[in-house]
A tleap script that builds the chain and sets N, CA, C and O, in Angstrom:
source leaprc.protein.ff14SB
mol = sequence {
  NMET PRO ASP PRO GLN PRO GLU GLN ASN LYS
  LEU THR LEU THR TYR ARG VAL GLU PRO GLY
  CYS LEU GLY PRO ASP GLY LYS ASP HIE ILE
  GLU GLY PHE CYS GLN PHE ALA ASN ARG ALA
  VAL SER THR LEU ASP ALA ASP PHE VAL ASN
  TRP GLN VAL ILE PRO ARG TYR ASP LYS SER
  LEU PRO GLU MET GLU PHE SER VAL ARG GLY
  LYS SER LEU PRO ARG SER LYS ALA GLU GLN
  TYR LEU ALA ALA ILE ASP ALA ASP LEU ASP
  GLU PHE GLU ALA HIE LEU GLY ASP ALA LEU
  VAL ARG MET ILE GLU ALA TYR ARG ASN ARG
  CLEU
}
set mol.1.N position { -11.486 12.574 11.144 }
set mol.1.CA position { -11.806 13.872 9.932 }
set mol.1.C position { -11.155 14.818 10.183 }
set mol.1.O position { -11.306 15.163 11.355 }
set mol.2.N position { -10.397 15.499 9.559 }
set mol.2.CA position { -9.688 16.829 9.520 }
set mol.2.C position { -10.638 17.772 9.526 }
set mol.2.O position { -11.691 17.724 8.891 }
set mol.3.N position { -10.225 18.756 10.342 }
set mol.3.CA position { -11.097 19.991 10.354 }
set mol.3.C position { -10.998 21.228 8.983 }
set mol.3.O position { -9.974 21.693 8.481 }
set mol.4.N position { -12.450 21.526 8.633 }
set mol.4.CA position { -12.327 21.968 7.320 }
set mol.4.C position { -11.196 22.761 7.267 }
set mol.4.O position { -10.614 23.093 8.300 }
set mol.5.N position { -10.680 23.231 5.732 }
set mol.5.CA position { -9.607 24.146 5.532 }
set mol.5.C position { -10.077 25.356 4.905 }
set mol.5.O position { -10.875 25.239 3.975 }
set mol.6.N position { -9.617 26.760 5.358 }
set mol.6.CA position { -10.007 27.677 4.379 }
set mol.6.C position { -9.826 27.208 3.155 }
set mol.6.O position { -9.061 26.267 2.942 }
set mol.7.N position { -10.640 27.925 2.030 }
set mol.7.CA position { -10.450 27.673 0.647 }
set mol.7.C position { -9.099 27.817 -0.042 }
set mol.7.O position { -8.709 26.977 -0.853 }
set mol.8.N position { -8.426 28.839 0.275 }
set mol.8.CA position { -6.807 29.263 -0.134 }
set mol.8.C position { -6.061 28.302 0.185 }
set mol.8.O position { -5.180 27.874 -0.561 }
set mol.9.N position { -6.333 27.809 1.407 }
set mol.9.CA position { -5.104 26.723 2.271 }
set mol.9.C position { -5.495 25.190 1.493 }
set mol.9.O position { -4.633 24.312 1.485 }
set mol.10.N position { -6.750 24.966 0.896 }
set mol.10.CA position { -7.109 23.651 0.521 }
set mol.10.C position { -5.736 23.226 -0.435 }
set mol.10.O position { -5.108 24.009 -1.147 }
set mol.11.N position { -5.452 21.747 -0.241 }
set mol.11.CA position { -4.883 21.158 -1.370 }
set mol.11.C position { -5.623 21.171 -2.393 }
set mol.11.O position { -6.821 20.928 -2.251 }
set mol.12.N position { -5.084 21.457 -3.676 }
set mol.12.CA position { -5.593 21.018 -5.216 }
set mol.12.C position { -4.884 20.004 -5.521 }
set mol.12.O position { -3.654 20.015 -5.566 }
set mol.13.N position { -5.554 19.110 -5.739 }
set mol.13.CA position { -4.918 17.749 -6.739 }
set mol.13.C position { -5.565 18.129 -7.935 }
set mol.13.O position { -6.699 18.602 -8.007 }
set mol.14.N position { -4.783 17.898 -8.881 }
set mol.14.CA position { -4.891 17.488 -10.388 }
set mol.14.C position { -4.821 16.292 -10.775 }
set mol.14.O position { -3.699 15.786 -10.798 }
set mol.15.N position { -5.957 15.506 -11.182 }
set mol.15.CA position { -5.488 14.118 -11.619 }
set mol.15.C position { -5.899 14.206 -12.986 }
set mol.15.O position { -6.859 14.867 -13.382 }
set mol.16.N position { -4.939 13.333 -13.872 }
set mol.16.CA position { -4.973 13.599 -15.185 }
set mol.16.C position { -5.578 11.871 -15.767 }
set mol.16.O position { -4.844 10.894 -15.617 }
set mol.17.N position { -6.698 11.770 -16.286 }
set mol.17.CA position { -7.531 10.777 -16.521 }
set mol.17.C position { -6.966 10.474 -18.360 }
set mol.17.O position { -7.056 11.263 -19.300 }
set mol.18.N position { -6.540 9.410 -18.355 }
set mol.18.CA position { -6.066 8.744 -19.764 }
set mol.18.C position { -7.552 8.427 -20.769 }
set mol.18.O position { -8.344 7.663 -20.217 }
set mol.19.N position { -7.790 8.720 -21.557 }
set mol.19.CA position { -8.873 8.485 -22.493 }
set mol.19.C position { -9.200 6.872 -22.427 }
set mol.19.O position { -10.331 6.425 -22.240 }
set mol.20.N position { -7.943 6.027 -22.624 }
set mol.20.CA position { -8.164 4.571 -22.636 }
set mol.20.C position { -8.544 3.945 -21.605 }
set mol.20.O position { -8.617 2.725 -21.754 }
set mol.21.N position { -8.891 4.470 -20.316 }
set mol.21.CA position { -9.709 4.106 -19.287 }
set mol.21.C position { -11.255 3.886 -19.862 }
set mol.21.O position { -12.053 3.133 -19.305 }
set mol.22.N position { -11.488 4.470 -20.775 }
set mol.22.CA position { -13.118 4.488 -21.136 }
set mol.22.C position { -12.961 3.470 -22.070 }
set mol.22.O position { -14.092 3.112 -22.397 }
set mol.23.N position { -12.406 3.051 -22.455 }
set mol.23.CA position { -12.380 1.882 -23.450 }
set mol.23.C position { -11.753 2.133 -24.840 }
set mol.23.O position { -10.991 3.100 -24.822 }
set mol.24.N position { -11.883 1.449 -26.189 }
set mol.24.CA position { -11.413 1.856 -27.424 }
set mol.24.C position { -11.664 3.126 -27.522 }
set mol.24.O position { -10.602 3.743 -27.435 }
set mol.25.N position { -12.516 3.785 -27.656 }
set mol.25.CA position { -13.317 4.884 -28.234 }
set mol.25.C position { -13.495 5.764 -26.872 }
set mol.25.O position { -14.594 6.271 -26.649 }
set mol.26.N position { -12.221 5.977 -25.800 }
set mol.26.CA position { -12.316 6.788 -24.871 }
set mol.26.C position { -11.948 8.230 -25.181 }
set mol.26.O position { -12.312 9.189 -24.501 }
set mol.27.N position { -11.190 8.295 -26.273 }
set mol.27.CA position { -10.712 9.488 -26.669 }
set mol.27.C position { -12.150 10.638 -26.803 }
set mol.27.O position { -12.194 11.834 -26.512 }
set mol.28.N position { -13.232 9.735 -27.354 }
set mol.28.CA position { -14.676 10.504 -27.772 }
set mol.28.C position { -15.407 10.828 -26.610 }
set mol.28.O position { -16.332 11.629 -26.746 }
set mol.29.N position { -15.174 10.368 -25.512 }
set mol.29.CA position { -15.550 10.612 -24.247 }
set mol.29.C position { -15.127 11.286 -23.018 }
set mol.29.O position { -15.819 11.594 -22.049 }
set mol.30.N position { -13.694 11.491 -23.247 }
set mol.30.CA position { -12.676 11.813 -22.117 }
set mol.30.C position { -13.507 13.475 -21.630 }
set mol.30.O position { -14.197 13.558 -20.614 }
set mol.31.N position { -13.357 14.190 -22.197 }
set mol.31.CA position { -14.213 15.338 -22.148 }
set mol.31.C position { -15.275 15.417 -20.848 }
set mol.31.O position { -15.222 15.974 -19.751 }
set mol.32.N position { -16.187 14.643 -21.474 }
set mol.32.CA position { -17.419 14.535 -20.785 }
set mol.32.C position { -17.391 13.820 -19.392 }
set mol.32.O position { -18.066 14.160 -18.420 }
set mol.33.N position { -16.414 12.671 -19.448 }
set mol.33.CA position { -16.122 11.992 -18.444 }
set mol.33.C position { -15.566 13.343 -17.330 }
set mol.33.O position { -16.164 13.663 -16.303 }
set mol.34.N position { -14.448 13.913 -17.783 }
set mol.34.CA position { -13.874 14.836 -16.909 }
set mol.34.C position { -15.255 15.852 -16.122 }
set mol.34.O position { -15.245 16.047 -14.906 }
set mol.35.N position { -16.131 16.297 -16.835 }
set mol.35.CA position { -16.786 17.143 -16.576 }
set mol.35.C position { -17.712 16.288 -15.314 }
set mol.35.O position { -17.981 16.783 -14.220 }
set mol.36.N position { -18.133 14.819 -15.797 }
set mol.36.CA position { -18.966 14.013 -14.921 }
set mol.36.C position { -18.198 13.808 -13.539 }
set mol.36.O position { -18.740 13.749 -12.435 }
set mol.37.N position { -16.951 13.720 -13.783 }
set mol.37.CA position { -16.051 13.026 -12.579 }
set mol.37.C position { -15.952 14.583 -11.879 }
set mol.37.O position { -15.891 14.469 -10.655 }
set mol.38.N position { -15.925 15.713 -12.238 }
set mol.38.CA position { -15.558 16.804 -11.525 }
set mol.38.C position { -16.828 17.381 -10.453 }
set mol.38.O position { -16.787 17.879 -9.328 }
set mol.39.N position { -17.943 17.052 -11.383 }
set mol.39.CA position { -19.047 17.204 -10.174 }
set mol.39.C position { -18.970 16.162 -9.260 }
set mol.39.O position { -19.152 16.452 -8.078 }
set mol.40.N position { -18.728 14.957 -9.576 }
set mol.40.CA position { -18.980 13.593 -8.733 }
set mol.40.C position { -17.903 13.754 -7.474 }
set mol.40.O position { -18.192 13.441 -6.319 }
set mol.41.N position { -16.716 14.250 -7.847 }
set mol.41.CA position { -15.645 14.309 -6.616 }
set mol.41.C position { -15.526 15.666 -5.991 }
set mol.41.O position { -14.772 15.857 -5.037 }
set mol.42.N position { -16.377 16.751 -6.600 }
set mol.42.CA position { -16.691 17.929 -5.765 }
set mol.42.C position { -16.814 18.022 -4.015 }
set mol.42.O position { -16.290 18.871 -3.293 }
set mol.43.N position { -17.540 17.051 -3.674 }
set mol.43.CA position { -17.691 16.624 -2.279 }
set mol.43.C position { -16.532 15.871 -1.461 }
set mol.43.O position { -16.261 15.973 -0.265 }
set mol.44.N position { -15.978 15.151 -2.371 }
set mol.44.CA position { -15.207 13.940 -1.826 }
set mol.44.C position { -13.982 14.607 -1.170 }
set mol.44.O position { -13.034 15.100 -1.782 }
set mol.45.N position { -14.110 14.561 -0.115 }
set mol.45.CA position { -12.424 15.217 1.099 }
set mol.45.C position { -12.796 16.633 0.564 }
set mol.45.O position { -11.770 17.163 0.140 }
set mol.46.N position { -13.717 17.318 0.449 }
set mol.46.CA position { -14.201 18.799 -0.144 }
set mol.46.C position { -13.734 19.791 1.308 }
set mol.46.O position { -13.448 20.988 1.283 }
set mol.47.N position { -13.758 19.101 2.234 }
set mol.47.CA position { -12.841 20.237 3.494 }
set mol.47.C position { -11.284 20.186 3.446 }
set mol.47.O position { -10.776 20.701 4.442 }
set mol.48.N position { -10.639 19.825 2.778 }
set mol.48.CA position { -9.231 19.951 2.454 }
set mol.48.C position { -9.280 19.741 1.222 }
set mol.48.O position { -8.071 19.972 1.178 }
set mol.49.N position { -9.529 19.521 0.166 }
set mol.49.CA position { -9.113 19.236 -1.329 }
set mol.49.C position { -10.200 19.958 -2.105 }
set mol.49.O position { -11.403 19.930 -1.848 }
set mol.50.N position { -9.506 20.708 -3.245 }
set mol.50.CA position { -10.060 21.247 -4.296 }
set mol.50.C position { -9.425 20.027 -5.425 }
set mol.50.O position { -8.319 19.487 -5.432 }
set mol.51.N position { -10.597 19.852 -6.341 }
set mol.51.CA position { -10.115 18.678 -7.369 }
set mol.51.C position { -10.277 19.429 -8.913 }
set mol.51.O position { -11.082 20.298 -9.248 }
set mol.52.N position { -9.588 18.999 -9.431 }
set mol.52.CA position { -9.565 19.125 -11.109 }
set mol.52.C position { -9.096 17.897 -11.625 }
set mol.52.O position { -7.984 17.388 -11.492 }
set mol.53.N position { -10.015 17.520 -12.185 }
set mol.53.CA position { -10.242 15.919 -13.163 }
set mol.53.C position { -10.054 16.461 -14.540 }
set mol.53.O position { -11.026 17.045 -15.019 }
set mol.54.N position { -8.919 16.365 -15.290 }
set mol.54.CA position { -8.760 16.466 -16.386 }
set mol.54.C position { -8.244 15.620 -17.469 }
set mol.54.O position { -7.527 14.742 -16.991 }
set mol.55.N position { -8.331 15.555 -18.676 }
set mol.55.CA position { -7.684 14.411 -19.800 }
set mol.55.C position { -6.401 14.724 -19.833 }
set mol.55.O position { -5.794 15.796 -19.829 }
set mol.56.N position { -5.958 13.151 -19.882 }
set mol.56.CA position { -4.381 13.154 -20.219 }
set mol.56.C position { -4.118 12.788 -21.355 }
set mol.56.O position { -4.275 11.627 -21.732 }
set mol.57.N position { -3.593 13.903 -22.208 }
set mol.57.CA position { -3.593 13.699 -23.650 }
set mol.57.C position { -1.857 13.529 -23.514 }
set mol.57.O position { -1.227 12.563 -23.943 }
set mol.58.N position { -1.369 14.525 -22.923 }
set mol.58.CA position { 0.380 14.100 -22.679 }
set mol.58.C position { 1.024 13.079 -22.011 }
set mol.58.O position { 1.359 13.527 -20.914 }
set mol.59.N position { 1.375 11.883 -22.136 }
set mol.59.CA position { 1.699 11.121 -21.502 }
set mol.59.C position { 3.224 11.481 -20.396 }
set mol.59.O position { 3.680 10.795 -19.481 }
set mol.60.N position { 3.752 12.952 -21.002 }
set mol.60.CA position { 5.134 13.161 -20.017 }
set mol.60.C position { 4.489 13.663 -18.801 }
set mol.60.O position { 5.147 13.631 -17.761 }
set mol.61.N position { 3.328 14.110 -18.786 }
set mol.61.CA position { 2.775 15.044 -17.592 }
set mol.61.C position { 2.473 13.892 -16.676 }
set mol.61.O position { 2.060 12.790 -17.036 }
set mol.62.N position { 2.724 14.273 -15.474 }
set mol.62.CA position { 2.084 12.997 -14.169 }
set mol.62.C position { 0.699 12.974 -14.174 }
set mol.62.O position { -0.044 13.941 -14.346 }
set mol.63.N position { 0.428 11.959 -14.001 }
set mol.63.CA position { -1.095 11.345 -13.889 }
set mol.63.C position { -1.684 12.190 -12.315 }
set mol.63.O position { -2.889 12.392 -12.170 }
set mol.64.N position { -0.896 12.520 -11.478 }
set mol.64.CA position { -1.351 13.288 -10.383 }
set mol.64.C position { -0.616 14.533 -9.825 }
set mol.64.O position { 0.462 14.267 -9.293 }
set mol.65.N position { -0.902 15.563 -9.836 }
set mol.65.CA position { -0.023 16.677 -9.255 }
set mol.65.C position { -0.771 17.407 -8.098 }
set mol.65.O position { -2.000 17.448 -8.144 }
set mol.66.N position { -0.120 17.968 -7.093 }
set mol.66.CA position { -0.403 18.448 -5.944 }
set mol.66.C position { -0.213 19.949 -6.083 }
set mol.66.O position { 0.727 20.211 -6.833 }
set mol.67.N position { -0.841 21.025 -5.572 }
set mol.67.CA position { -0.736 22.373 -5.001 }
set mol.67.C position { -1.627 23.075 -4.275 }
set mol.67.O position { -2.829 22.926 -4.058 }
set mol.68.N position { -0.639 24.049 -3.860 }
set mol.68.CA position { -1.664 25.068 -2.401 }
set mol.68.C position { -1.162 26.043 -2.885 }
set mol.68.O position { 0.031 26.172 -3.160 }
set mol.69.N position { -2.477 27.247 -3.123 }
set mol.69.CA position { -2.592 28.362 -3.555 }
set mol.69.C position { -1.349 28.681 -4.461 }
set mol.69.O position { -0.372 29.422 -4.345 }
set mol.70.N position { -1.843 27.729 -5.494 }
set mol.70.CA position { -1.296 27.999 -7.001 }
set mol.70.C position { 0.341 27.482 -7.307 }
set mol.70.O position { 0.928 27.635 -8.378 }
set mol.71.N position { 0.901 26.829 -6.059 }
set mol.71.CA position { 2.153 26.547 -5.736 }
set mol.71.C position { 2.346 24.982 -6.045 }
set mol.71.O position { 1.654 24.310 -5.280 }
set mol.72.N position { 3.015 24.297 -6.859 }
set mol.72.CA position { 3.135 23.004 -7.282 }
set mol.72.C position { 4.013 22.582 -5.731 }
set mol.72.O position { 4.895 23.223 -5.160 }
set mol.73.N position { 3.422 21.364 -5.384 }
set mol.73.CA position { 4.202 20.630 -4.545 }
set mol.73.C position { 4.441 19.545 -4.660 }
set mol.73.O position { 3.496 18.844 -5.022 }
set mol.74.N position { 5.758 18.871 -4.428 }
set mol.74.CA position { 6.184 17.395 -4.483 }
set mol.74.C position { 5.478 16.545 -3.538 }
set mol.74.O position { 5.066 16.918 -2.440 }
set mol.75.N position { 5.363 15.380 -4.031 }
set mol.75.CA position { 4.573 14.499 -3.174 }
set mol.75.C position { 4.909 14.193 -1.459 }
set mol.75.O position { 4.147 13.920 -0.532 }
set mol.76.N position { 6.318 14.364 -1.516 }
set mol.76.CA position { 6.636 14.792 -0.003 }
set mol.76.C position { 6.093 15.872 0.785 }
set mol.76.O position { 5.731 15.846 1.961 }
set mol.77.N position { 6.092 16.849 -0.060 }
set mol.77.CA position { 5.589 17.741 0.769 }
set mol.77.C position { 3.786 17.811 0.688 }
set mol.77.O position { 3.173 18.607 1.399 }
set mol.78.N position { 3.092 16.892 -0.251 }
set mol.78.CA position { 1.756 16.952 0.032 }
set mol.78.C position { 1.744 15.802 0.990 }
set mol.78.O position { 0.657 15.766 1.566 }
set mol.79.N position { 2.552 14.852 1.368 }
set mol.79.CA position { 2.496 14.210 2.567 }
set mol.79.C position { 2.410 14.649 3.602 }
set mol.79.O position { 1.679 14.090 4.420 }
set mol.80.N position { 3.148 15.849 3.953 }
set mol.80.CA position { 3.183 16.784 5.094 }
set mol.80.C position { 2.329 17.299 5.391 }
set mol.80.O position { 1.948 17.318 6.561 }
set mol.81.N position { 1.618 18.011 4.240 }
set mol.81.CA position { 0.475 18.969 4.274 }
set mol.81.C position { -0.891 17.993 5.005 }
set mol.81.O position { -1.488 18.253 6.050 }
set mol.82.N position { -1.096 16.941 4.159 }
set mol.82.CA position { -1.965 15.888 4.778 }
set mol.82.C position { -1.662 15.714 6.176 }
set mol.82.O position { -2.385 16.231 7.027 }
set mol.83.N position { -0.824 15.147 6.428 }
set mol.83.CA position { -0.156 14.869 8.223 }
set mol.83.C position { -0.707 15.781 8.590 }
set mol.83.O position { -1.702 15.528 9.269 }
set mol.84.N position { -0.412 17.103 8.379 }
set mol.84.CA position { -0.419 18.074 9.536 }
set mol.84.C position { -2.446 18.174 9.428 }
set mol.84.O position { -3.103 18.640 10.358 }
set mol.85.N position { -2.751 17.920 8.812 }
set mol.85.CA position { -4.608 18.023 8.936 }
set mol.85.C position { -4.914 16.543 9.436 }
set mol.85.O position { -6.101 16.248 9.297 }
set mol.86.N position { -4.219 15.674 9.914 }
set mol.86.CA position { -4.292 14.254 10.294 }
set mol.86.C position { -5.114 13.500 9.302 }
set mol.86.O position { -6.247 13.051 9.472 }
set mol.87.N position { -4.217 13.422 8.037 }
set mol.87.CA position { -4.855 12.802 6.806 }
set mol.87.C position { -3.632 11.890 6.094 }
set mol.87.O position { -2.530 12.436 6.029 }
set mol.88.N position { -3.757 10.670 5.613 }
set mol.88.CA position { -2.775 9.909 5.423 }
set mol.88.C position { -2.827 10.160 3.485 }
set mol.88.O position { -3.907 10.117 2.896 }
set mol.89.N position { -1.953 10.322 2.995 }
set mol.89.CA position { -1.454 10.405 1.387 }
set mol.89.C position { -1.966 9.110 0.761 }
set mol.89.O position { -2.756 9.126 -0.183 }
set mol.90.N position { -1.433 7.834 1.385 }
set mol.90.CA position { -1.834 6.844 0.697 }
set mol.90.C position { -3.113 6.344 1.081 }
set mol.90.O position { -3.575 5.546 0.266 }
set mol.91.N position { -3.837 6.579 2.101 }
set mol.91.CA position { -5.231 6.426 2.074 }
set mol.91.C position { -5.839 7.090 1.183 }
set mol.91.O position { -6.576 6.469 0.417 }
set mol.92.N position { -5.698 8.467 1.049 }
set mol.92.CA position { -6.107 9.211 0.560 }
set mol.92.C position { -6.124 9.141 -1.121 }
set mol.92.O position { -6.944 9.626 -1.901 }
set mol.93.N position { -5.360 8.645 -1.289 }
set mol.93.CA position { -5.195 8.054 -2.639 }
set mol.93.C position { -5.840 6.826 -3.040 }
set mol.93.O position { -6.265 6.615 -4.176 }
set mol.94.N position { -5.903 5.949 -1.976 }
set mol.94.CA position { -6.490 4.799 -2.229 }
set mol.94.C position { -8.184 4.991 -2.606 }
set mol.94.O position { -8.938 4.464 -3.424 }
set mol.95.N position { -8.325 5.989 -1.596 }
set mol.95.CA position { -10.031 6.702 -1.234 }
set mol.95.C position { -10.321 6.897 -2.892 }
set mol.95.O position { -11.240 6.287 -3.438 }
set mol.96.N position { -9.414 7.833 -3.638 }
set mol.96.CA position { -9.755 8.538 -4.635 }
set mol.96.C position { -9.607 7.564 -5.872 }
set mol.96.O position { -10.331 7.827 -6.832 }
set mol.97.N position { -8.702 6.392 -5.983 }
set mol.97.CA position { -8.637 5.465 -7.180 }
set mol.97.C position { -9.805 4.718 -7.127 }
set mol.97.O position { -10.325 4.498 -8.221 }
set mol.98.N position { -10.450 4.192 -5.972 }
set mol.98.CA position { -11.821 3.720 -5.733 }
set mol.98.C position { -12.727 4.304 -5.943 }
set mol.98.O position { -13.653 3.657 -6.431 }
set mol.99.N position { -12.940 5.701 -5.715 }
set mol.99.CA position { -14.072 6.542 -6.511 }
set mol.99.C position { -13.756 6.803 -8.005 }
set mol.99.O position { -14.652 7.185 -8.757 }
set mol.100.N position { -12.605 6.619 -8.403 }
set mol.100.CA position { -12.602 6.727 -10.055 }
set mol.100.C position { -12.841 5.609 -10.578 }
set mol.100.O position { -13.188 5.613 -11.759 }
set mol.101.N position { -12.749 4.572 -9.999 }
set mol.101.CA position { -12.936 3.206 -10.675 }
set mol.101.C position { -14.787 3.227 -10.901 }
set mol.101.O position { -15.352 3.092 -11.986 }
set mol.102.N position { -15.526 3.451 -9.435 }
set mol.102.CA position { -16.858 3.932 -9.639 }
set mol.102.C position { -17.728 4.776 -10.496 }
set mol.102.O position { -18.906 4.562 -10.783 }
set mol.103.N position { -16.746 6.065 -10.973 }
set mol.103.CA position { -17.142 6.838 -11.851 }
set mol.103.C position { -17.011 6.640 -12.983 }
set mol.103.O position { -17.821 7.190 -13.729 }
set mol.104.N position { -15.845 5.697 -13.637 }
set mol.104.CA position { -15.691 5.093 -14.903 }
set mol.104.C position { -16.868 4.174 -15.250 }
set mol.104.O position { -17.525 4.218 -16.290 }
set mol.105.N position { -17.065 3.185 -14.037 }
set mol.105.CA position { -18.330 2.318 -14.297 }
set mol.105.C position { -19.588 3.016 -14.564 }
set mol.105.O position { -20.304 2.657 -15.499 }
set mol.106.N position { -19.955 4.159 -13.664 }
set mol.106.CA position { -20.948 4.845 -13.871 }
set mol.106.C position { -21.048 5.442 -14.880 }
set mol.106.O position { -22.167 5.599 -15.368 }
set mol.107.N position { -19.853 5.982 -15.529 }
set mol.107.CA position { -20.226 6.973 -16.591 }
set mol.107.C position { -20.544 6.015 -17.975 }
set mol.107.O position { -21.420 6.216 -18.816 }
set mol.108.N position { -19.591 4.965 -17.931 }
set mol.108.CA position { -19.764 3.738 -19.036 }
set mol.108.C position { -20.857 3.194 -19.168 }
set mol.108.O position { -21.195 2.527 -20.146 }
set mol.109.N position { -21.666 3.478 -17.976 }
set mol.109.CA position { -23.323 2.629 -18.123 }
set mol.109.C position { -23.833 3.552 -18.841 }
set mol.109.O position { -24.568 3.257 -19.783 }
set mol.110.N position { -23.507 4.975 -18.497 }
set mol.110.CA position { -24.512 5.960 -19.416 }
set mol.110.C position { -24.352 5.947 -20.962 }
set mol.110.O position { -25.226 6.353 -21.728 }
set mol.111.N position { -23.410 5.550 -21.264 }
set mol.111.CA position { -22.962 5.931 -22.787 }
set mol.111.C position { -24.154 4.653 -23.464 }
set mol.111.O position { -24.253 4.483 -24.679 }
savepdb mol mol.pdb
quit
């Protein structure tokens, strides 16, 4: 487990969720889901990540973006950042994907 990072040095991960992942009426629920997801992931890897789960209305924007101190990082730099704190980006993304699947299921069960 990586050592906790000072708030300003944490990796910010912006994850854009497509409304369709919530079903055919997903556009009616995506804002509420993102609020739900932000609360749910706030403690996930919180020692080194700040989360921003937002709707993906514009498909030209990437699904996932990384930044530190407001500066955008390409994937390769995000890999280096995580490697420096003994974390692996591929494992991190798999962990995130599993968490999002569970959150989508939990949210849809609430509807």
